C-alpha positions in Angstrom: -0.1 -0.1 -0.1 1.3 3.6 -0.7 2.8 5.5 2.1 0.2 8.4 1.5 -3.3 8.2 0.5 -4.6 11.2 -1.8 -8.6 12.0 -1.4 -10.2 14.6 -3.5 -13.3 15.9 -2.0 -15.9 17.0 -4.6 -18.4 19.5 -3.3 -21.2 21.1 -5.4 -21.5 24.2 -3.1 -18.9 26.6 -2.1 -20.9 28.1 0.9 -20.0 26.8 4.5 -22.1 23.9 5.5 -21.7 20.4 7.3 -19.9 18.8 4.5 -17.1 21.5 4.2 -17.1 21.8 8.3 -16.2 18.1 8.4 -13.2 18.6 6.0 -12.1 21.6 7.8 -12.1 19.8 11.4 -10.5 16.5 10.2 -8.0 17.5 7.3 -5.0 17.9 9.5 -5.4 15.0 11.5 -5.7 12.8 8.4 -2.5 14.5 7.0 -0.8 13.4 10.2 -1.8 9.8 9.5 -0.8 9.8 5.9 -4.0 11.0 4.3 -3.8 14.1 2.2 -6.9 16.1 1.5 -7.8 18.0 -1.9 -11.0 19.7 -2.6 -12.9 20.6 -5.8 -15.6 23.3 -5.5 -17.9 25.5 -7.9 -16.8 28.8 -9.2 -18.3 31.4 -7.1 -18.0 33.8 -4.1 -18.4 31.3 -1.2 -16.1 31.3 1.6 -15.7 27.7 2.3 -12.4 27.4 0.2 -10.7 29.9 2.3 -11.5 28.1 5.5 -10.4 24.8 3.7 -6.9 26.2 2.6 -6.2 27.5 6.3 -6.8 23.6 7.3 -4.1 22.7 4.8 -6.5 21.4 2.0 -5.4 22.2 -1.7 -8.7 23.6 -3.4 -9.5 23.9 -7.1 -12.6 25.9 -8.3 -14.3 24.9 -11.6 -18.0 24.7 -13.4 -19.5 22.3 -10.9 -23.2 22.6 -10.3 -26.2 20.7 -9.8 -29.4 20.5 -11.8 -32.6 22.2 -10.4 -36.3 21.7 -10.7 -37.5 24.4 -13.1 -39.7 26.8 -11.2 -38.9 30.1 -12.9 -36.6 31.8 -15.3 -33.8 31.7 -12.9 -33.6 28.1 -12.4 -34.1 27.6 -16.0 -30.9 29.6 -16.6 -29.3 27.6 -13.8 -30.0 24.6 -15.7 -28.6 26.0 -19.0 -25.5 26.9 -17.3 -25.2 23.4 -15.5 -25.5 21.8 -19.1 -22.9 24.0 -20.7 -20.4 23.3 -17.9 -21.1 19.8 -17.4 -18.7 18.3 -19.8 -15.8 21.0 -19.3 -16.3 20.5 -15.4 -15.6 16.4 -15.7 -12.5 17.2 -18.0 -11.2 19.6 -15.4 -11.9 17.1 -12.6 -10.0 14.5 -14.6 -6.8 16.7 -14.8 -7.1 17.6 -11.0 -7.0 13.5 -10.3 -4.2 12.9 -12.5 -2.1 15.9 -11.8 -2.2 15.0 -8.2 -2.2 11.3 -8.6 -5.5 10.9 -6.4 -6.3 7.7 -5.0 -10.0 7.9 -3.9 -12.6 10.6 -5.1 -14.8 11.6 -2.2 -18.3 12.7 -3.5 -20.4 14.7 -1.5 -24.3 14.8 -2.5 -26.4 12.7 -4.3 -26.5 14.6 -7.6 -22.5 14.5 -7.8 -22.6 13.2 -11.4 -19.6 15.2 -12.7 -17.2 13.9 -10.0 -18.7 10.4 -10.4 -18.1 10.3 -13.8 -14.5 11.7 -13.6 -13.8 8.9 -11.2 -15.1 6.4 -13.5 -13.1 7.6 -16.5 -9.8 7.5 -14.5 -10.6 4.4 -12.6 -10.3 5.8 -9.1 -11.8 4.5 -6.0 -15.2 6.3 -5.0 -16.6 7.0 -1.6 -20.2 8.5 -2.1 -21.2 10.7 0.9 -24.9 11.4 1.7 -25.3 14.3 3.8 -29.1 15.5 3.4 -32.5 14.2 3.2 -33.8 16.7 0.8 -34.6 14.6 -2.3 -37.8 13.0 -3.5 -38.0 9.4 -3.0 -38.7 8.7 -6.8 -35.2 10.7 -7.7 -33.4 8.2 -5.3 -34.8 5.2 -6.9 -34.0 6.5 -10.3 -30.4 7.0 -9.5 -29.8 4.2 -7.0 -28.6 1.6 -9.6 -26.1 4.2 -10.8 -24.7 5.4 -7.2 -24.2 1.5 -6.4 -22.3 0.9 -9.7 -20.1 4.1 -9.0 -19.4 3.7 -5.2 -17.0 1.5 -3.6 -18.4 2.6 -0.3 -21.2 4.7 0.9 -20.9 7.0 4.0 -24.1 8.2 5.9 -24.2 10.8 8.8 -26.8 8.9 10.5 -28.9 5.7 10.5 -31.8 7.9 9.4 -29.9 9.1 6.2 -29.0 5.4 5.7 -32.7 4.5 5.9 -33.6 7.4 3.8 -31.4 6.6 0.8 -31.7 2.9 1.2 -28.3 1.9 -0.6 -28.7 -1.5 0.9 -25.0 -2.3 0.2 -24.0 -4.3 3.2 -20.3 -4.0 4.0 -20.0 -0.9 1.8 -21.9 1.2 4.0 -20.6 3.1 6.9 -22.0 5.8 9.2 -19.6 8.4 10.4 -21.3 11.2 12.3 -20.3 14.8 12.2 -17.1 16.1 14.3 -17.3 18.4 17.1 -14.2 20.3 18.3 -15.0 19.8 21.8 -11.8 21.8 22.9 -13.2 24.8 21.1 -16.5 24.1 22.3 -16.1 24.0 26.0 -18.0 26.7 28.2 -15.0 26.4 30.8 -12.8 28.2 28.1 -15.3 31.1 27.8 -14.3 34.0 29.9 -17.0 35.9 31.9 -15.7 39.3 30.4 -16.4 38.1 27.0 -19.9 37.0 27.9 -20.4 40.5 29.4 -19.0 42.2 26.1 -21.4 40.3 23.9 -24.4 41.1 26.3 -23.5 44.7 26.2 -23.0 44.6 22.3 -26.5 42.9 21.9 -28.2 45.2 24.3 -29.0 42.1 26.7 -29.3 42.3 30.3 -28.0 39.9 33.0 -31.6 39.2 33.8 -32.7 38.4 30.3 -33.2 34.6 29.1 -31.4 33.9 25.9 -32.7 31.6 23.4 -30.7 30.8 20.3 -30.5 29.1 17.0 -27.5 28.6 14.7 -27.7 28.0 11.0 -28.2 29.7 7.6 -31.3 31.6 7.1 -33.1 29.1 4.6 -36.8 27.9 4.6 -35.2 24.5 5.6 -34.9 25.6 9.2 -38.4 26.5 9.5 -37.5 29.9 11.4 -41.0 31.1 11.0 -42.1 28.5 13.4 -39.5 29.5 15.8 -40.6 33.3 15.6 -44.5 32.4 15.8 -43.6 30.5 19.1 -41.4 33.3 20.4 -44.3 35.5 19.9 -46.4 33.2 22.2 -43.5 33.0 24.8 -42.8 36.6 25.0 -46.5 37.0 26.3 -45.8 35.1 29.3 -42.3 35.9 30.0 -40.8 39.4 29.0 -37.4 38.8 29.7 -37.0 36.4 26.6 -34.5 37.1 23.7 -34.1 35.3 20.6 -30.6 35.2 18.7 -30.8 33.7 15.2 -27.1 33.1 13.9 -26.3 32.3 10.1 -25.6 33.7 6.9 -28.5 34.9 4.8 -28.1 32.9 1.7 -28.3 34.8 -1.8 -31.1 32.2 -2.6 -33.2 33.0 0.4 -33.3 36.9 0.6 -37.1 36.6 -0.2 -37.5 34.2 2.8 -35.5 36.4 5.1 -37.7 39.6 4.2 -40.8 37.4 5.1 -39.3 36.4 8.5 -38.5 40.1 9.2 -42.2 41.1 8.2 -43.3 38.3 10.6 -41.0 39.7 13.3 -42.5 43.2 12.9 -46.2 41.8 12.8 -45.6 40.3 16.0 -44.0 43.3 17.7 -40.6 41.3 18.2 -38.2 43.9 16.6 -36.4 44.7 19.9 -36.5 40.8 20.9 -35.3 38.9 17.9 -31.7 39.3 16.5 -30.4 38.1 13.1 -26.9 38.1 13.6 -25.7 36.9 10.4 -22.5 34.8 10.1 -20.2 35.1 13.0 -17.0 33.9 13.8 -17.5 33.7 17.6 -19.9 30.8 17.9 -18.7 29.3 21.1 -19.1 32.8 22.8 -22.5 33.3 21.3 -23.7 29.8 22.5 -22.0 30.6 25.9 -24.8 33.4 26.7 -27.6 31.2 25.5 -29.8 29.2 28.0 -31.7 27.1 25.7 -30.7 26.1 22.0 -33.8 25.5 19.5 -33.7 23.9 16.1 -37.1 24.3 14.3 -36.0 22.7 11.1 -38.4 20.9 8.7 -35.6 18.5 7.4 -32.1 17.8 8.4 -29.1 15.5 8.4 -27.2 15.4 11.9 -26.8 19.3 12.5 -23.3 20.2 13.8 -24.7 23.1 15.3 -26.9 21.0 17.6 -24.0 19.0 18.7 -21.9 22.1 19.5 -24.5 23.4 21.6 -24.8 20.1 23.6 -20.6 20.3 23.9 -21.3 23.9 25.5 -23.8 22.4 27.9 -27.1 23.7 26.5 -30.1 22.0 26.6 -31.7 21.6 23.3 -35.1 21.9 21.8 -35.4 20.4 18.3 -37.4 19.0 15.6 -37.9 15.3 15.4 -36.7 15.0 11.8 -33.6 13.3 10.1 -30.9 12.1 12.3 -31.7 14.6 15.2 -33.3 12.0 17.4 -29.9 10.2 17.3 -28.4 13.2 18.8 -31.0 14.1 21.3 -31.6 11.8 24.3 -35.4 12.7 25.1 -35.7 14.4 28.6 -31.9 13.6 29.4 -30.3 16.1 27.1 -33.1 17.9 25.4 -36.8 17.8 23.9 -38.0 16.8 20.7 -41.0 18.4 19.1 -42.7 17.6 15.8 -41.5 19.8 12.9 -43.7 22.9 11.5 -45.3 23.0 14.8 -44.9 26.3 16.9 -47.2 25.2 19.8 -44.8 22.3 20.3 -41.8 24.4 20.5 -43.7 26.8 22.8 -44.6 24.0 25.2 -41.0 22.4 25.4 -39.3 25.9 26.0 -41.8 26.7 28.9 -40.9 23.3 30.4 -37.2 24.0 30.2 -37.7 27.4 31.8 -39.6 25.9 34.9 -36.3 24.7 36.3 -32.8 26.1 35.7 -31.7 23.1 37.7 -33.1 20.8 35.1 -31.4 22.8 32.3 -28.0 22.4 34.0 -28.3 18.6 34.5 -29.3 18.3 30.6 -26.4 20.4 29.7 -23.9 18.5 31.7 -25.5 15.2 30.2 -25.5 16.6 26.8 -21.6 17.3 26.6 -20.9 13.8 27.9 -22.9 12.6 25.0 -20.8 14.5 22.5 -17.3 13.6 24.1 -18.4 9.8 23.8 -19.8 9.8 20.3 -19.4 13.0 18.1 -15.7 14.0 18.7 -13.3 15.1 15.8 -11.1 12.0 17.0 -13.9 9.6 16.4 -14.5 11.2 13.0 -11.1 11.0 11.9 -10.8 7.6 12.8 -13.9 6.7 10.9 -12.3 8.1 7.8 -8.8 6.8 8.2 -10.4 3.3 8.4 -12.5 3.5 5.6 -9.8 5.0 2.9 -7.2 2.5 4.1 -9.6 -0.5 4.1 -10.6 0.4 0.4 -6.9 1.1 -0.4 -6.0 -2.6 1.0 -8.9 -4.0 -1.0 -7.1 -2.7 -4.4 -3.6 -3.7 -3.0 
């Protein structure tokens, strides 16, 4: 077996998300174990490549993209662009593979056809990684024979996503959970002075109770349900504040405007803060009393695990892999998605006792340390890559 294994990660979005964060957090440790990461992303202005380079990953941009369901002129022209760039992007990926003597092509996302074909044409090993549960089942069923033909191994982020995609490939499948940097997300490392500074910046008093959510502003996150719930909660507890931390995606500006209008209609302008993308996530989490995720669909969101690592009790939708993260009534509470009343009831239950919230938070961090650490994620990828290389001699 070669001394060093070279892996090309092919991603179809250059904005920071779960797949990118996983790569950032494990790249250096994999390098120490003889596995070097490369990355190919679409042309664009996304910030993910900059973070990848800081993690020691060589990044290439090319005309990667995904097909869209045609809903308007914009999606129509996006599909035209996709078709125009389809063959050139495959050719460019082949050049990257040959130039860097890539051993394994690690595909992220169901619609990663360009990466799959580039790997086939160059005879490379393929890991196909499924992160989200967004696609209709008929599409998954149509593509299943192709993905099985191409992939030497499948990676799922939870038991739920494995069932969702139903790849049914036995020993070719592996579940590797998202990695949490438990050293960075440690409440003991956050100085009280920093907490005071943040509260002052946000005009939040020491007596206020802070609810929070972290995730890009997108319809998938179901923020309208969280805002409606906040309207009900404020009627019974005037000390509540809500922080929504996440980038406003260019494709979701209309959704963001609708959220702002909803906030205004409920008279919550001084109580709900849209903070945009922030670098100080551990510090922001440290001033939250309850973390809430109101998503309509999810994989295994890193933001929940980071909140748990910061000893924060969680209220989250019972969707995707979230039930695999939250131990009901031990580390948090689960609610049905698209149901503001259930969010309200769960938050009220947690507000009754600070002692209960503290106990949940302590248990939550222990769960993360045992199951979702960066080291566990690194070991999972290392074992997978070396197993594949061993099988090929």
